[in-house]
C-alpha positions as CSV (number, residue, x, y, z in Angstrom):
1,M,0.0,0.0,0.0
2,K,2.9,2.3,0.9
3,K,4.5,1.6,-2.5
4,N,1.2,2.5,-4.3
5,T,1.0,5.7,-2.3
6,K,4.5,6.6,-3.2
7,F,3.9,5.8,-6.8
8,F,0.8,8.0,-7.0
9,A,2.7,10.8,-5.3
10,I,5.4,10.6,-8.0
11,I,2.9,10.6,-10.8
12,T,1.0,13.6,-9.3
13,T,4.2,15.6,-9.0
14,L,5.1,14.8,-12.6
15,L,1.7,15.9,-13.8
16,V,1.8,19.1,-11.9
17,T,5.3,19.9,-13.2
18,L,4.1,19.3,-16.8
19,L,1.0,21.4,-16.3
20,V,3.1,24.3,-14.9
21,A,5.6,24.0,-17.7
22,G,2.8,23.9,-20.3
23,C,1.3,27.1,-18.8
24,S,4.7,28.7,-18.7
25,N,5.3,27.8,-22.3
26,N,1.9,29.2,-23.4
27,S,2.5,32.4,-21.5
28,S,6.0,32.7,-23.0
29,K,4.6,31.9,-26.5
30,E,1.9,34.6,-26.1
31,S,4.4,37.3,-25.1
32,K,6.9,36.8,-27.9
33,Q,4.9,38.1,-30.9
34,L,2.0,40.4,-31.8
35,T,0.6,41.0,-35.3
36,V,-0.8,44.5,-35.7
37,S,-2.8,45.7,-38.8
38,T,-2.7,49.4,-39.2
39,F,-2.8,52.4,-41.6
40,G,-0.3,52.6,-44.4
41,L,0.1,56.3,-44.7
42,A,3.3,56.7,-42.7
43,T,4.8,53.2,-42.3
44,K,8.4,54.4,-41.4
45,Q,7.2,56.7,-38.6
46,M,4.8,54.0,-37.3
47,T,7.6,51.5,-37.2
48,N,10.1,53.8,-35.6
49,D,7.8,55.7,-33.2
50,V,5.3,53.0,-32.1
51,F,6.4,49.5,-32.9
52,K,10.1,49.7,-32.0
53,P,9.7,51.3,-28.6
54,F,6.8,49.0,-27.7
55,Q,8.9,46.0,-28.7
56,K,11.8,47.2,-26.6
57,D,9.6,47.9,-23.5
58,N,7.8,44.6,-23.7
59,K,10.5,42.3,-25.1
60,L,8.4,41.0,-27.9
61,K,8.3,41.2,-31.7
62,V,5.6,43.1,-33.6
63,K,4.6,41.9,-37.1
64,S,2.9,44.6,-39.1
65,Q,0.3,44.7,-41.8
66,F,-0.2,48.1,-43.5
67,G,-3.1,49.4,-45.7
68,D,-6.1,51.6,-45.8
69,S,-8.9,51.0,-43.3
70,S,-11.6,49.7,-45.6
71,S,-9.5,47.0,-47.4
72,R,-8.0,45.7,-44.1
73,F,-11.5,45.6,-42.5
74,T,-12.8,43.6,-45.5
75,Q,-9.9,41.1,-45.1
76,I,-10.7,40.4,-41.5
77,E,-14.4,40.4,-42.1
78,H,-13.9,37.5,-44.7
79,N,-11.1,35.8,-42.7
80,P,-11.7,36.1,-39.0
81,N,-9.1,33.4,-38.4
82,S,-6.3,35.5,-39.8
83,S,-3.0,35.8,-37.9
84,V,-3.9,39.5,-37.0
85,D,-4.1,40.1,-33.2
86,V,-4.8,43.8,-33.1
87,I,-6.3,46.0,-35.7
88,E,-6.4,49.8,-36.0
89,L,-9.4,51.1,-38.0
90,A,-11.4,54.2,-38.8
91,Q,-14.4,54.8,-36.7
92,N,-17.0,53.6,-39.2
93,N,-15.2,50.3,-39.6
94,A,-14.9,49.9,-35.9
95,V,-18.7,50.4,-35.5
96,A,-19.3,47.8,-38.3
97,G,-16.8,45.4,-36.8
98,Q,-18.5,45.4,-33.5
99,K,-21.9,44.7,-35.1
100,K,-20.4,41.8,-36.9
101,G,-18.8,40.3,-33.7
102,L,-15.2,40.5,-34.9
103,F,-13.7,41.9,-31.7
104,K,-13.0,40.6,-28.2
105,K,-15.1,42.1,-25.4
106,L,-12.6,44.4,-23.7
107,D,-11.8,44.4,-19.9
108,F,-11.1,48.1,-19.5
109,S,-9.7,47.5,-16.0
110,K,-6.6,46.1,-17.8
111,L,-6.0,49.5,-19.4
112,K,-4.4,51.8,-16.8
113,N,-4.5,54.8,-19.2
114,F,-8.2,54.4,-20.1
115,K,-9.1,56.9,-17.3
116,Y,-7.4,59.6,-19.2
117,L,-9.9,59.5,-22.1
118,S,-12.9,61.7,-22.2
119,K,-16.4,60.4,-21.3
120,E,-17.3,60.6,-25.0
121,Q,-14.2,58.5,-26.0
122,Q,-14.8,56.0,-23.2
123,K,-18.4,55.6,-24.3
124,L,-17.2,54.9,-27.9
125,A,-14.8,52.3,-26.6
126,K,-17.5,50.5,-24.5
127,D,-20.0,50.6,-27.4
128,T,-17.6,49.2,-29.9
129,N,-14.9,47.3,-28.0
130,S,-12.5,49.6,-29.9
131,V,-10.4,52.1,-28.0
132,P,-9.9,55.5,-29.8
133,Y,-6.3,56.6,-29.9
134,T,-6.5,59.7,-32.1
135,V,-9.0,62.0,-33.7
136,N,-8.7,63.5,-37.2
137,S,-10.9,65.7,-39.3
138,I,-11.2,67.1,-42.9
139,G,-10.2,70.4,-44.3
140,I,-9.4,72.0,-47.7
141,I,-5.9,71.8,-49.0
142,Y,-5.3,74.1,-52.0
143,N,-2.7,76.0,-54.1
144,P,-3.3,79.8,-53.5
145,K,-1.1,80.7,-56.5
146,T,-3.5,79.1,-58.9
147,V,-6.9,79.4,-57.2
148,G,-6.6,82.3,-54.8
149,K,-7.6,82.1,-51.1
150,I,-10.2,79.5,-50.0
151,T,-11.9,79.9,-46.6
152,S,-15.2,78.0,-46.9
153,W,-16.7,74.7,-48.0
154,D,-19.2,76.5,-50.3
155,Q,-16.3,77.8,-52.5
156,L,-15.7,74.2,-53.7
157,W,-18.8,74.7,-55.9
158,D,-17.3,77.8,-57.5
159,K,-17.2,77.4,-61.3
160,K,-13.6,78.8,-61.3
161,L,-12.6,75.4,-59.9
162,E,-13.9,73.3,-62.8
163,N,-11.7,70.2,-63.2
164,R,-9.4,71.2,-60.4
165,I,-10.7,69.3,-57.3
166,A,-10.1,65.9,-55.7
167,I,-12.5,64.5,-53.0
168,P,-12.4,61.3,-51.0
169,D,-14.3,58.4,-52.4
170,I,-17.5,57.3,-50.6
171,S,-15.8,54.1,-49.4
172,T,-12.9,55.9,-47.7
173,T,-12.7,57.1,-44.1
174,F,-14.0,60.6,-45.0
175,G,-16.4,59.6,-47.8
176,P,-19.4,59.8,-45.5
177,A,-18.2,63.3,-44.4
178,M,-18.5,64.5,-48.0
179,V,-22.1,63.5,-48.0
180,Y,-22.7,65.3,-44.7
181,M,-20.8,68.4,-46.0
182,A,-22.7,68.4,-49.3
183,S,-26.0,68.2,-47.4
184,E,-24.9,71.1,-45.3
185,H,-24.2,73.0,-48.5
186,A,-27.8,72.2,-49.6
187,K,-28.9,73.6,-46.2
188,T,-30.5,70.2,-45.3
189,D,-30.0,67.8,-42.3
190,V,-28.7,64.7,-44.0
191,T,-30.7,62.5,-41.6
192,K,-34.0,64.1,-42.6
193,D,-33.9,63.0,-46.2
194,D,-31.3,60.2,-46.1
195,G,-28.9,62.2,-48.3
196,K,-31.2,63.1,-51.2
197,A,-30.2,66.8,-51.1
198,A,-26.6,65.9,-50.5
199,F,-26.4,63.9,-53.7
200,G,-28.1,66.7,-55.6
201,A,-25.3,69.0,-54.3
202,L,-22.7,66.5,-55.3
203,K,-24.1,66.3,-58.8
204,E,-23.7,70.1,-59.0
205,L,-20.1,69.7,-57.7
206,K,-19.1,67.0,-60.2
207,P,-17.9,69.3,-63.0
208,N,-15.2,70.6,-60.6
209,V,-14.1,67.1,-59.5
210,V,-11.1,65.6,-61.4
211,K,-10.9,62.5,-59.2
212,T,-12.5,60.8,-56.3
213,Y,-9.5,59.3,-54.6
214,A,-9.1,56.2,-52.4
215,K,-5.7,57.0,-50.9
216,S,-4.7,60.4,-49.6
217,S,-1.1,59.6,-50.4
218,D,-2.1,59.9,-54.1
219,L,-2.8,63.6,-53.6
220,A,0.9,64.5,-53.1
221,N,1.8,63.5,-56.7
222,M,-1.5,65.1,-58.1
223,F,-0.6,68.4,-56.5
224,K,3.0,68.2,-57.6
225,S,2.1,67.4,-61.2
226,G,-0.6,70.1,-61.3
227,E,-3.3,67.6,-61.9
228,I,-5.3,69.2,-59.1
229,D,-5.2,72.5,-57.3
230,V,-7.7,71.8,-54.5
231,A,-8.6,68.7,-52.4
232,V,-10.8,67.8,-49.4
233,V,-8.4,65.8,-47.2
234,G,-8.0,64.4,-43.7
235,D,-5.6,66.5,-41.6
236,F,-3.3,63.5,-41.0
237,A,-2.1,63.7,-44.6
238,V,-1.4,67.5,-44.8
239,D,2.3,67.4,-43.8
240,M,2.9,64.6,-46.3
241,I,1.3,66.5,-49.1
242,Q,3.1,69.8,-48.3
243,G,6.4,67.8,-48.3
244,A,5.8,67.1,-52.0
245,A,4.0,70.4,-52.8
246,P,5.3,73.2,-50.5
247,D,3.1,75.9,-52.1
248,V,-0.2,74.4,-50.9
249,D,-2.1,75.8,-47.9
250,Y,-4.5,74.0,-45.6
251,V,-7.7,75.5,-44.0
252,V,-10.4,74.3,-41.7
253,P,-13.4,76.5,-42.5
254,E,-14.8,78.5,-39.5
255,S,-18.2,76.8,-40.1
256,G,-16.7,73.6,-38.8
257,T,-15.4,70.2,-39.8
258,Y,-16.3,66.5,-39.4
259,A,-14.4,64.3,-37.0
260,N,-13.3,60.7,-37.1
261,Y,-11.7,58.6,-34.4
262,D,-9.1,56.0,-35.3
263,T,-9.5,53.1,-32.9
264,V,-7.6,49.9,-31.9
265,S,-9.3,46.6,-31.2
266,I,-8.4,43.0,-30.3
267,L,-9.7,40.5,-32.8
268,K,-11.9,37.8,-31.4
269,N,-9.7,35.0,-32.4
270,S,-6.4,36.5,-31.2
271,K,-4.2,34.1,-29.3
272,N,-2.0,36.9,-27.8
273,T,-4.5,38.8,-25.7
274,E,-2.1,39.7,-22.9
275,A,0.3,41.4,-25.3
276,A,-2.7,43.0,-27.2
277,Y,-3.8,44.7,-24.0
278,K,-0.3,46.0,-23.4
279,Y,-0.2,47.4,-26.9
280,I,-3.6,49.2,-26.5
281,D,-2.5,50.7,-23.2
282,Y,0.8,51.8,-24.8
283,R,-1.1,53.4,-27.7
284,I,-3.1,55.7,-25.3
285,S,-0.2,56.4,-22.9
286,K,1.0,59.9,-22.4
287,D,4.6,59.2,-23.7
288,S,3.4,57.5,-26.9
289,Q,0.7,60.0,-27.5
290,T,3.2,62.9,-27.1
291,T,5.7,61.2,-29.5
292,V,3.2,60.5,-32.3
293,A,1.7,64.0,-32.1
294,G,4.9,65.4,-33.5
295,S,4.9,66.9,-36.9
296,D,7.9,64.8,-37.8
297,S,6.0,61.7,-36.6
298,L,2.4,60.6,-37.3
299,N,0.8,64.0,-36.5
300,N,-1.8,62.1,-34.4
301,A,-3.9,64.4,-32.3
302,P,-3.8,63.1,-28.7
303,V,-6.8,61.7,-26.8
304,N,-5.0,61.2,-23.5
305,D,-5.9,64.4,-21.5
306,Q,-2.5,64.4,-19.8
307,V,-0.9,65.4,-23.1
308,N,-0.4,69.2,-23.5
309,L,0.9,70.2,-26.9
310,T,2.7,73.6,-27.1
311,R,3.8,73.4,-30.8
312,D,1.9,74.7,-33.8
313,V,-1.1,72.4,-34.2
314,K,-2.8,74.0,-37.2
315,H,-2.8,70.6,-39.1
316,M,-4.4,68.7,-36.3
317,T,-7.8,68.1,-34.7
318,Y,-6.8,69.8,-31.4
319,G,-7.7,73.0,-29.6
320,D,-10.0,75.3,-31.5
321,V,-10.3,72.9,-34.5
322,A,-11.4,70.1,-32.2
323,K,-14.1,72.4,-30.7
324,R,-15.5,73.0,-34.2
325,A,-15.4,69.3,-35.2
326,K,-18.8,67.7,-35.6
327,L,-19.4,64.0,-34.9
328,I,-20.8,61.7,-37.6
329,D,-23.4,59.1,-36.5
330,F,-21.7,56.0,-38.0
331,N,-24.5,53.7,-36.8
332,Y,-26.8,55.7,-39.1
333,V,-24.2,56.0,-41.9
334,N,-23.5,52.3,-42.0
335,K,-27.2,51.5,-42.5
336,Q,-27.3,54.0,-45.4
337,L,-23.9,53.1,-46.9
338,P,-25.0,50.4,-49.4
339,T,-27.6,52.8,-50.9
340,W,-25.1,55.8,-50.7
341,I,-22.4,53.8,-52.5
342,K,-24.8,52.9,-55.4
343,T,-26.0,56.5,-55.7
344,W,-22.4,57.9,-55.4
345,N,-21.2,55.7,-58.2
346,Q,-24.2,56.8,-60.4
347,T,-23.5,60.4,-59.5
348,M,-19.8,60.8,-59.4
349,N,-18.4,58.0,-61.5
C-alpha cells in the first residue's frame, strides 16, 4: 500500500510539473509576438515611433500589416481566423466590426490609461470594444497661387474650380463626411432626407471634380504634377502633401469640420490577448501620444488628456479645431452606406 501511495505521489508531482511547464510555455509563446494591422500612410514613422519602442519595452516582436482601413477591414471580415491580433481602424469600420462580432469584449480594468480618455471617448470604446487613440478631421488643401484664397466649403462649388478638385471616395474614411458636407451646402440635415439633397449638391459639384481618390497619399503627386489645385483631405495627410508640394495651404473653415476617431481593437480569435492589452494601453499612454503627435512623426492628435501640446497644431484636430469638429453618427451612416455607394457611383463615377 505504501508503494502505491509513493507511486501515485510521484505521478502527481510529474503531472503538476508538466502542467506548470505547459502554462509557462503558453505564456511565453503569447508574449513573444504580436501581429498588428494598421494604416499605411506613414509606415516608417509608425515602425520607428510606435512598434520599435513597444517591442523594446515589452520584449516581444511586432509583425505589421499596412493598408487603408476599408480594405483591411474587409480582409478580417472575410477571414476572422487570420493571424492578426490587433487592428487599427477608422471609426465607421470599428462600428461595423462590433456589429459583426469581430472583436473581443474588452476588460477596461486592464488599461491603466483608459481613465485619461474623455467620457465621449470612453463611451465609444465601450460601445464598440474599440479604443480611440487619435482623432482627425477634414479640411481643404489648395494652391493659393493658382486658385486664390479659399476659406469656406461652399467655395468648392465655384465654377472657377472646374476640373481642379479631388475629393475622398465614398468608401474611404471621410467619404461619408463628404455626404454630410454636401447636405450642409444644400442647407438640409442629412438624416432628414437620407442624403437626397446631398447627392443633388454632389451632382452640382461634379464638373469641378477631377478625381474621387481612395488613398490620400495619391494627392501628393497630383498636386506636384498640377493635376489638381484643391482637395478635401484628412488632416493626418497634410504634412505629407506639403512635403511634396510646398506651395499648398490648408484651411479648416470656420463653419466647422467633421471628425473621425481612429481606434484599436483586439480580434476575437487573437491568441495573444495579454500582449494585445499592453499594446492598446501603450497606444493611449502619455509618452506614446506625445511622440506620435509630433509633426515629424504621425501628426496624431492626442486623446489622452494628460498630453499638453505647445507646438503649432494647425494641421491637427486639437484645440480650436477640435471644438469645431462635428461627430458623424456611424450607426446611421453604415445603415445608409449600401444605398449611398450605389448613388455615389451613379452620380460621381
